Phi, psi and omega in degrees: 000321179292324178296315181297319181294319180295316179296320181297315181295317179297319180295321179298318180296317182292324178293325178295320177295319180297316180297327180277356180076021180258153179290152180289143181287147178285143178266180180273036179257004180091004182274159177268157177302136182272127176291152179281114186262007179056045171285177179290166187297322182297317179293325178297317181295318179297317181296318180294319180295318181295317178297320181295317181294316180300316180296318181294318181296322179293321178293319181295318179299322179294321179294319179296319180297316180296322179294319179296322178297320179295319179298315180297322180295327180285325190264318189247150172291162186302317183294319178290327182296322179296320180293319182292322179293329180281320186266341182074028183284346175255118186236122178298135180245122178293157181297145182226120182281345184280340180216131181281126181269122181248146177293156180093205184246025175288155181062028172086278181291141186262132179234143173268180186288344180264009176087016179265135179276125182251144176289148177292161181298138180218073187297332182271355179068029183279332185268347183075210185273341182235153179264129176304146185301324184283353176261354177278161173286106187291347176289332186254003181291136180292129181230153179291155177291154181210149177267355182279157181292162178285164184297327180299324179289317178299316181294322179297318177295321179297315181292323179295316179295319180296323177293326179287323182285321180237073183295336180272007184232046184292338179298317179292325179295317179294322178296316179298321179297315181293325180289321177293324178298323177297317178299316180296324181290322184275323186256335180103158180259100184245166172307140191296335180266009181249009174279155182230170178300327180297332178296318180291318179294321177297320179298317181295319179295321178292325181290352177297340179250010180287125187292145181287326181283127183295329182293339181273357183263004186254016185254072177099197181287172180297321178298317181293322178297316180294318179299318179293322179295322177294320183290320184264351178072042179293151178293130182278172175294163172283153180301322180296323180293320178292316185289309185273345180258291187284308183294319180297321179295318180294316181296319179296317179294322180295323180285338190295334183262005185296320182291319184284327188242000172055063174228160179275153178285114183291344182253009181289131176056035179268130178270118181237160179241140180257133183299146178290345179287342176292138182296131179293153180294137180284128181280135178288134180246155181279162176262139177278174185299320180295318179295318178297315180299316179295318180299314180294322180291315179297321181294316181288328178288341183292336183086354179266131182295321180293320179293329182279317192258333181296317176298321180292319178299316179293324182292327185250003176232334181077011181275158182288153181299319184297335179272327185288327187288343182264012182294142175236168181297322183288350179281347183260124181223157175271096186287314177235176183299114180060024175239112183259137182230163175250127177255099182297157176233152183269349184221131178230167179247125179234117180054043176080002181239140179286138178225136181278133177286129184285068176281138186287320183223165176294332178296340179290349179277353178290146181290153178229154188272138172267134179297148181299343178299327179294327177286324182295322182272002176087006182292320183292317179299318178294319181298321179296329179290344180284338178055244184275359181277154178286148178283337180233069185294337180296333177276327185289342180277356182269159184294321181229087184302319182296314180295317181295319179298319178298319179294319178298319180292324177298317179294322179297316178297319180295320179294330178278002178079023181257113185273130180290342181297340179266008180082012180264097185229181181300324180296342177299328179296319178292313181296322181291325178296320178297321176295322179297323178297320178295318182296330181265015174061031174287138183300149182300319181296314180296320179296319179297315181294320182298319184268000176088024174266158174292158185288349177121170183272349181295135182298319182295330182291339182276352177274147183092177182288141179264041177218165184288137173275176187295318182298316179293320180296319179296318180296322180289323180293331183252019181301136182296129179273162183289130181281342182267004179250137181271108178261003185295341182294345182267350190281344182240022182285140176258093185294326180295323178284318184295326183291341180275348180287139181232139172287139176260134184298127177082001181235131178290150180095211185210164175255127181273142174067017183266007185246229187285154178249156176078013177264000000 
C-alpha cells in the first residue's frame, strides 16, 4: 500500500507539470532536466509514470540496503560481516509455518535468532559458499504450500490397498511399512507433490549408516539409530538391500497416489548415487562335486523329506525354493510320453483357508519338467499317490513355510560344511542349473521358461507359446546329469516313511511316525 501511494503521488506531481507545459524536474538519479518535447498526451503520461517508478525503486533499494547493513552490524562482528556480504552466505528466510525454525544447528540447517539461514561449518572449504541440497536436513527445508495430502497419508492408503490385494503376503506389507517409516523419519512428512530429487539422494546417503542387523534398529528414532551406528561402527546394509528394499518401497508408495491426486512422480527418472560404504552384494557361487555329494548325503541321512528332496529338486529343475515347497501330488502330470512336468498353482488351501503361493513373477506359473531321475527313484509314483496332499507337509503346518524352509536349508548347508560367506547358498543350485543348460546347448527361450523367467524383452520372443514344446521338454527330462556327483543316496529312499517324520519343536532331529497314517 505504501508503494502504491508513493507512485501515485509522484505521478500526480509530474502530470501537473505536464499540464502546465513545464519541463519535468530532475530526480536524484543523476539525470538532467528533460525539456518538454511536445509529444502527444499519452506518451507524456507513459514517460512520467516510468520516471516516477524508476525514481521510487532506486529510493526503495537504498532503504533496503541500509536496513540490511544495520541488521548485519547487530548480529555479526565486522570481519565476519565483510565475508558474508561478499559471499552471500547469510540469506533472509521468510517465515514458514510448516517447520519451526530454532536457533543454533538443530534440525540440520542452522538458523540464528533473527531468522537468517547460516551455512554449516566447512573449515576445509570443501563445500564452497553453498550447501548441496542433498546434504541439508530435508525435514527443515523450506517448501511451497500445497493442498495435496502429506506422504504419510498416501503411503497409508498404498499399504492398505496392498494388504487387501495380497492378504497372504502380509510380511512384505509390514516390511514396506517399516521402510517407509524410516524415510518419513529421516526426510520428513511433506505434501506429496513437494518432494524433490534431493530428498531421495539425501535418504540414500543417510542409509549408508543404517545397520545391517535388525536388532540394532529398534533403539530409538531412525536418526538416533544412525548416530549410534556411526559412533560404534556397525556394519551397514548391502547396497542391494537399500536399493531393492528401502528405496523401492518409497518409490512405489510415492507413485501410488498419482492417479487419485494428479501430481507428478518427484523421483521418476532421477539419477542417484549409492555410497561406496554400503556393503556390496554377495555374488552367488557354484557348488563343487564334493559339496553336492555331501549335501545330498547329509539331507537323506536326516530323515526329513524336505531336507532330502528340496536340494535335489532345485538342482535338477532350477526352480526357486518358495515354489517347490508348495508342491502337491495333483500338480504333477505326464505332459508328453514319459515326460512328467509340474504345473504350479498360485493359490492353495491350508487348513481350510486359501493361501497365495509366494511366486516371484507370473512367469513362475509356467510348467517345468521333472528329470527322468525322479521317476527312476520312485519319487513321481509316490507323489502321484499324494493326490491333493502336500509333498512336504512338515513345512505346511508352520506359520511361514517359506521362511522356515529357508532356515532349514541354511542349517543343512552349514551341517554339510558349506559356508554362506563364500556365496554358496541354496540359490546356488538354481544358478548352477542355468549354467548347466547353457553348457548343454539348451535354447535360451526353453531355459528361461524352465526356470520360471520371462521370455525376454525382445518383441519377437513374445510371439508363439510361452510354454515348453515337446522337443524341449524331452531334452530337459533327459539332460545329462553330472558324472562326478554321487546320486546313489536317493535310490533306496522310503518316501512313505519319510513323509511321516515330524520335527519336534526345540529338539534336534525328528519324530518318527508322528504324522499321517496310511501313506
